[in-house]
C-alpha positions in Angstrom: 0.0 0.0 0.0 1.1 3.6 -0.5 2.6 5.1 2.7 -0.1 7.8 2.7 -2.7 5.0 3.1 -2.3 3.2 6.4 -5.2 0.6 6.1 -5.5 -2.7 4.2 -7.5 -3.6 1.1 -10.3 -5.3 3.1 -10.8 -2.3 5.3 -10.9 0.1 2.3 -13.5 -2.1 0.5 -15.6 -2.1 3.7 -15.3 1.7 3.9 -16.5 2.0 0.3 -19.7 0.0 1.2 -20.2 2.0 4.3 -19.6 5.3 2.6 -16.6 6.1 4.9 -13.6 7.1 2.8 -13.5 10.5 4.5 -11.1 9.4 7.3 -8.6 8.1 4.8 -8.8 11.2 2.7 -8.5 13.4 5.8 -5.4 11.4 6.9 -3.8 11.9 3.5 -4.6 15.6 3.6 -3.0 15.7 7.1 0.2 14.0 6.0 0.5 16.3 3.1 0.0 19.4 5.3 2.9 18.3 7.5 5.3 19.0 4.6 6.7 22.5 4.9 7.9 23.5 1.4 11.0 25.5 0.8 11.4 26.3 -2.8 14.9 27.8 -2.3 16.4 24.3 -1.8 16.5 21.4 -4.3 15.8 18.9 -1.5 12.6 20.7 -0.6 11.5 20.9 -4.2 12.1 17.2 -4.6 10.1 16.4 -1.5 7.2 18.5 -2.9 7.2 16.5 -6.2 7.5 13.3 -4.3 4.5 14.2 -2.1 2.4 15.1 -5.1 3.3 11.8 -6.7 2.3 9.9 -3.6 -1.1 11.7 -3.6 -1.6 10.7 -7.2 -0.6 7.1 -6.4 -3.1 7.1 -3.5 -5.8 8.2 -6.0 -4.9 5.3 -8.3 -5.0 2.8 -5.5 -8.4 4.0 -4.2 -9.9 4.2 -7.6 -8.6 0.7 -8.6 -10.0 -0.8 -5.4 -13.4 0.8 -6.1 -13.3 -0.4 -9.7 -12.5 -3.9 -8.6 -15.3 -3.8 -6.1 -17.8 -2.5 -8.7 -16.8 -5.3 -11.1 -17.5 -7.9 -8.4 -20.8 -6.4 -7.7 -21.7 -6.3 -11.4 -21.0 -10.1 -11.7 -23.2 -10.8 -8.7 -25.9 -8.5 -10.0 -25.9 -10.3 -13.4 -26.3 -13.6 -11.7 -29.1 -12.3 -9.5 -30.8 -10.8 -12.6 -30.7 -14.2 -14.4 -32.3 -15.9 -11.4 -34.9 -13.0 -11.1 -35.9 -13.5 -14.8 -36.1 -17.2 -14.3 -38.4 -16.7 -11.3 -40.5 -14.1 -13.1 -41.0 -16.3 -16.2 -41.8 -19.4 -14.2 -44.3 -17.6 -11.9 -45.9 -15.7 -14.8 -46.5 -19.0 -16.7 -47.8 -20.6 -13.5 -50.1 -17.6 -12.9 -51.5 -17.7 -16.4 -51.9 -21.5 -16.2 -53.7 -21.2 -12.9 -56.0 -18.4 -14.2 -56.7 -19.9 -17.6 -60.1 -21.5 -16.7 -61.2 -18.1 -15.3 -59.8 -16.2 -18.3 -61.5 -18.5 -20.7 -64.8 -18.1 -18.9 -64.3 -14.3 -18.8 -63.7 -14.2 -22.6 -66.8 -16.3 -23.2 -68.8 -14.0 -20.9 -67.4 -10.9 -22.6 -68.4 -12.3 -26.0 -71.9 -13.1 -24.6 -72.3 -9.6 -23.1 -71.0 -7.9 -26.2 -73.4 -9.9 -28.3 -76.5 -8.9 -26.4 -75.3 -5.3 -25.9 -74.8 -5.0 -29.7 -78.3 -6.5 -30.4 -79.9 -4.0 -27.9 -77.8 -1.2 -29.5 -79.2 -2.3 -32.9 -82.8 -2.2 -31.4 -82.2 1.3 -30.0 -81.0 2.4 -33.5 -84.6 1.9 -34.6 -85.5 4.9 -32.5 -83.5 7.0 -34.9 -85.7 6.1 -37.9 -87.6 9.2 -39.1 -89.2 10.2 -42.3 -88.7 6.9 -44.0 -91.1 5.3 -46.5 -94.1 3.3 -45.2 -92.9 0.2 -46.9 -89.4 0.4 -45.4 -90.9 1.1 -41.9 -93.2 -1.9 -42.2 -90.2 -4.1 -43.1 -88.3 -2.8 -40.0 -91.4 -3.5 -37.8 -91.6 -7.1 -39.2 -87.9 -7.6 -38.5 -88.3 -6.2 -35.0 -91.4 -8.4 -34.3 -89.5 -11.5 -35.6 -86.8 -11.0 -32.9 -87.3 -13.5 -30.1 -86.3 -12.5 -26.6 -86.5 -15.4 -24.2 -84.8 -16.7 -21.0 -81.5 -17.2 -22.9 -81.0 -13.4 -22.7 -80.6 -13.8 -18.9 -80.0 -10.4 -17.2 -80.4 -8.7 -20.6 -84.0 -10.0 -21.1 -85.8 -7.1 -19.3 -83.7 -4.4 -21.0 -84.2 -6.0 -24.4 -87.9 -6.3 -23.9 -88.2 -2.6 -22.9 -86.0 -1.5 -25.8 -88.1 -3.6 -28.2 -91.3 -2.1 -26.8 -89.9 1.5 -27.1 -88.7 0.8 -30.7 -92.1 -0.8 -31.6 -94.0 2.3 -30.3 -91.7 4.6 -32.2 -91.9 2.7 -35.4 -95.7 2.5 -35.3 -95.8 6.2 -34.8 -93.4 6.7 -37.7 -95.5 4.3 -39.9 -98.7 6.4 -39.2 -96.8 9.6 -40.2 -95.4 8.0 -43.3 -98.8 6.7 -44.4 -100.4 10.1 -43.8 -97.5 11.9 -45.6 -97.6 9.5 -48.6 -101.4 9.9 -48.8 -101.1 13.7 -48.8 -98.4 13.4 -51.5 -100.6 11.2 -53.6 -103.4 13.7 -53.2 -101.2 16.6 -54.2 -99.9 14.5 -57.2 -103.4 13.9 -58.3 -104.2 17.6 -58.0 -101.2 18.3 -60.1 -102.2 15.8 -62.8 -105.7 17.2 -62.8 -104.3 20.7 -63.3 -102.1 19.5 -66.1 -105.1 17.9 -67.9 -107.0 21.1 -67.5 -104.1 23.2 -68.8 -103.7 20.8 -71.7 -107.4 21.0 -72.5 -107.3 24.8 -72.3 -104.3 24.9 -74.6 -105.9 22.6 -77.2 -109.1 24.7 -77.1 -107.0 27.8 -77.6 -105.2 26.3 -80.6 -108.5 25.2 -82.1 -110.0 28.6 -81.5 -107.0 30.4 -83.1 -107.2 28.0 -86.1 -110.8 28.8 -86.5 -110.1 32.5 -86.3 -107.4 32.1 -88.9 -109.7 30.2 -91.2 -112.4 32.9 -90.8 -109.9 35.6 -91.5 -108.6 33.8 -94.6 -112.2 33.3 -95.9 -112.9 36.9 -95.3 -109.8 37.9 -97.2 -110.7 35.6 -100.1 -114.2 37.0 -100.1 -112.8 40.5 -100.1 -110.4 39.8 -103.0 -113.3 38.2 -104.9 -115.5 41.1 -104.2 -112.7 43.5 -105.4 -112.4 41.4 -108.6 -116.1 41.5 -109.2 -116.1 45.2 -108.5 -113.3 45.7 -110.9 -115.1 43.8 -113.6 -118.2 45.7 -113.0 -116.2 49.0 -113.1 -114.7 48.0 -116.5 -118.1 47.1 -117.8 -119.4 50.3 -116.5 -116.7 52.3 -118.2 -117.5 50.5 -121.5 -121.1 51.3 -121.2 -120.8 54.7 -119.5 -121.3 56.9 -122.5 -124.2 54.9 -123.7 -126.1 54.5 -120.5 -125.0 57.4 -118.3 -128.3 57.6 -116.4 -128.3 53.9 -115.8 -124.8 54.0 -114.6 -125.6 56.8 -112.2 -128.5 54.8 -110.8 -126.4 51.7 -110.5 -123.6 53.7 -108.9 -126.0 54.9 -106.2 -127.2 51.3 -105.8 -123.7 50.1 -105.4 -122.9 52.8 -102.8 -126.0 51.9 -100.9 -124.9 48.2 -101.0 -121.4 49.1 -99.8 -122.9 51.0 -96.9 -125.1 48.0 -96.0 -122.0 45.7 -96.2 -119.9 48.1 -94.1 -122.7 48.4 -91.5 -122.8 44.6 -91.3 -119.0 44.5 -91.0 -119.1 47.1 -88.2 -121.8 45.2 -86.4 -119.9 41.9 -86.8 -116.6 43.5 -85.6 -118.4 44.9 -82.6 -120.0 41.5 -81.8 -116.6 39.8 -82.2 -115.0 42.3 -79.8 -117.7 41.8 -77.2 -117.4 38.1 -77.6 -113.6 38.3 -77.1 -113.9 40.5 -74.0 -116.5 38.1 -72.5 -114.1 35.1 -73.2 -111.2 37.0 -71.6 -113.2 37.9 -68.6 -114.3 34.3 -68.2 -110.7 33.0 -68.6 -109.5 35.6 -66.0 -112.3 34.4 -63.6 -111.3 30.8 -64.1 -107.6 31.6 -63.5 -108.4 33.5 -60.3 -110.5 30.7 -59.1 -107.7 28.2 -59.8 -105.2 30.4 -58.0 -107.5 30.8 -55.0 -108.0 27.0 -54.9 -104.3 26.4 -55.0 -103.6 28.9 -52.3 -106.3 27.3 -50.2 -104.8 23.8 -50.6 -101.3 25.1 -49.8 -102.6 27.0 -46.7 -104.4 23.8 -45.5 -101.3 21.8 -46.1 -99.1 24.3 -44.2 -101.6 24.4 -41.3 -101.6 20.6 -41.1 -97.8 20.4 -41.1 -97.6 23.1 -38.4 -100.1 21.2 -36.3 -98.1 17.9 -36.8 -94.9 19.7 -35.8 -96.5 21.2 -32.7 -98.0 17.8 -31.8 -94.6 16.1 -32.2 -92.9 18.8 -30.1 -95.5 18.3 -27.3 -94.9 14.5 -27.4 -91.1 15.1 -27.2 -91.6 17.5 -24.3 -93.8 15.0 -22.5 -91.4 12.1 -23.2 -88.4 14.2 -21.9 -90.2 15.0 -18.6 -91.3 11.4 -18.2 -87.7 10.2 -18.8 -86.4 12.7 -16.2 -89.0 11.5 -13.6 -88.0 7.8 -14.4 -84.3 8.6 -13.9 -85.0 10.3 -10.5 -87.3 7.4 -9.4 -84.6 4.8 -10.3 -81.9 6.9 -8.6 -83.8 7.8 -5.4 -86.0 4.7 -4.9 -83.5 2.2 -6.3 -86.2 0.5 -8.4 -86.2 -0.9 -11.9 -86.7 1.3 -14.9 -89.8 -0.6 -15.9 -91.3 0.0 -12.4 -90.5 3.7 -12.7 -92.2 3.8 -16.1 -95.3 2.1 -14.6 -95.4 4.7 -11.8 -95.2 7.6 -14.3 -97.9 6.0 -16.4 -100.2 5.7 -13.4 -99.7 9.3 -12.3 -99.8 10.6 -15.9 -103.3 9.0 -16.4 -104.4 10.6 -13.0 -105.2 7.2 -11.4 -103.8 8.5 -8.1 -105.8 11.2 -6.4 -104.1 14.5 -5.6 -101.0 13.5 -7.6 -100.3 14.7 -11.1 -97.5 15.7 -13.5 -97.2 19.2 -14.8 -95.9 19.3 -18.4 
């Protein structure tokens, strides 16, 4: 050992474990402090260098002993870790083997619970069905009714029955709404088709009327042209015979003028009659159009009123349902009774079968 360290290896290792190297370090410091340096002499300078070398040597000795001790501990620690792992693996396997029957049962039970929870969840999804067609809603009701809930459902039987009853009531309500809505739509469609037929008939009558008027105008134009032709021929004959029969021509001329006046009067009377007839027809068409418009507005107003009444009725039902559910929740929580019993109490009170007890909605 270094002369600055006065204890053996075993003692030093023991002090490492006990955390007590301070006495050794203090002793080294004391021995170093006893040296009185005198830098003026070579001997003193040599003693200083020697003392520093001894301190460094002491550091190496202590460090090596600590390193050796740590290596020994690491070997022991590795052996302990191997045995620890062996014990952990063995006991984990033994634990799993011991628990396997319970684990298998828990897995089967978990699958059973999940199965019934999923089915009840599917039943509750029926409560979300709204505004579907009557045929689709009927099919869903048939599927729901075909679902058998027996003793095999165990603790889920009561919940499943209640969910099925709620879904059945909801679906029946939705079916009634769908049937009513589809009936109203069919009625509106029939009204639309009737209007189309009336419009088509009016259009065809208008086309026939315009064709007749065109034919009459054409006939009148042809008659006018023919009359002009005849008049021209008469005028030419008159010019040929004018000198020979001046008096006769004058008389014929007055007769022709009188005839023109009569024809014009007839034309004026006919034009007046046609104008009055057109005005009467236009007035009639306007009256029919106004009547159709009023009828359409009446139908649309009745439809809106019916829809508003349905919405208000639905809101009232939802309000009543919400209050009933809150009462049921409080009864279950406070009285520790089943939900079905709570619903029965609410039903009895709601229908005023208990004197002096009622629900305010």
